[in-house]
C-alpha positions as CSV (number, residue, x, y, z in Angstrom):
1,X,166.7,102.0,93.0
2,X,163.6,101.4,94.8
3,X,162.5,98.6,92.6
4,X,165.7,96.6,93.1
5,X,165.4,97.2,96.9
6,X,161.9,95.7,96.9
7,X,162.8,92.7,94.8
8,X,165.9,92.2,97.2
9,X,163.4,92.4,100.2
10,X,160.8,89.9,98.6
11,X,163.8,87.6,97.8
12,X,165.1,87.7,101.6
13,X,161.5,87.3,102.8
14,X,161.0,84.2,100.5
15,X,164.4,82.6,101.9
16,X,163.5,83.6,105.4
17,X,159.9,81.7,105.1
18,X,161.4,78.8,103.5
19,X,163.8,78.4,106.2
20,X,161.2,78.6,108.8
21,X,159.1,76.0,106.9
22,X,162.0,73.6,106.6
23,X,163.1,74.1,110.3
24,X,159.3,73.3,111.5
25,X,159.5,69.8,109.7
26,X,162.6,68.8,111.0
27,X,162.0,69.4,114.9
28,X,160.3,67.6,117.6
29,X,158.0,68.8,120.5
30,X,159.6,68.6,124.0
31,X,157.1,65.9,124.9
32,X,158.1,63.9,122.0
33,X,161.8,64.3,123.0
34,X,161.3,63.4,126.5
35,X,159.1,60.5,125.4
36,X,162.1,59.1,123.4
37,X,164.5,59.8,126.4
38,X,162.4,57.7,128.7
39,X,162.0,54.7,126.2
40,X,165.5,54.5,126.1
41,X,166.2,54.9,129.6
42,X,163.4,51.9,130.3
43,X,165.3,49.9,127.7
44,X,168.5,50.3,129.6
45,X,166.6,49.1,132.8
46,X,165.7,45.8,130.8
47,X,167.5,42.8,129.8
48,X,167.3,43.3,125.9
49,X,170.4,45.0,124.7
50,X,169.2,44.9,121.0
51,X,166.2,47.0,122.3
52,X,168.2,49.5,124.2
53,X,170.7,49.9,121.5
54,X,167.9,50.8,118.9
55,X,166.0,53.0,121.5
56,X,169.5,54.9,122.1
57,X,170.2,55.2,118.5
58,X,166.9,56.5,117.9
59,X,167.0,58.9,121.0
60,X,170.4,60.5,119.8
61,X,169.8,60.4,116.0
62,X,166.6,62.2,116.2
63,X,168.4,65.2,117.8
64,X,171.3,65.3,114.9
65,X,170.9,67.4,111.8
66,X,170.1,64.7,109.2
67,X,169.5,62.1,111.8
68,X,173.5,61.0,111.7
69,X,174.6,59.9,114.7
70,X,178.1,61.1,116.1
71,X,181.2,59.0,117.2
72,X,180.5,60.5,120.5
73,X,176.8,59.6,120.2
74,X,177.7,55.8,119.8
75,X,180.3,56.0,122.5
76,X,177.6,57.2,124.9
77,X,175.3,54.5,123.9
78,X,178.1,51.7,124.2
79,X,178.8,53.2,127.8
80,X,175.1,53.0,128.7
81,X,174.7,49.6,127.5
82,X,177.7,48.3,129.8
83,X,175.7,49.2,132.9
84,X,172.9,46.8,131.8
85,X,172.8,43.7,134.0
86,X,174.6,40.6,132.4
87,X,172.5,37.5,131.6
88,X,174.0,34.4,132.9
89,X,173.3,31.1,131.1
90,X,173.7,27.5,132.9
91,X,174.0,24.3,131.3
92,X,171.8,21.5,133.1
93,X,169.9,22.1,136.1
94,X,170.8,24.9,138.5
95,X,170.4,23.6,142.3
96,X,170.9,24.9,145.6
97,X,174.3,22.6,145.8
98,X,175.7,24.5,142.9
99,X,175.1,28.0,145.1
100,X,178.2,27.7,147.6
101,X,178.3,30.6,150.1
102,X,182.2,30.5,149.5
103,X,182.0,31.3,146.1
104,X,180.5,34.8,144.8
105,X,179.2,33.6,141.8
106,X,177.1,30.5,140.7
107,X,179.0,27.9,139.2
108,X,177.6,25.7,136.1
109,X,177.5,22.1,135.7
110,X,178.4,20.6,132.2
């Protein structure tokens, strides 16, 4: 009976040690997580939506087991991208005459 208890105890200790080792390989330090969050927030302040999307997916996926984003993660990222400033492109040369004080937006010339 004592031998049986010893074997079970050793098996449990082995399983626990394997779980601890596996968990250490899949965790990030607090500093690394903060760095990824700051990189995402910085990308959202810029104009490159592809860069912001990549940073957002990296930031959220690193927090998920297996690195798989959830539908909620994708929705949060999409909402964040919608807060980014839009680029406005004009054809032709933009001059002061195109900017009229009665119109809230620049008018493009074709």
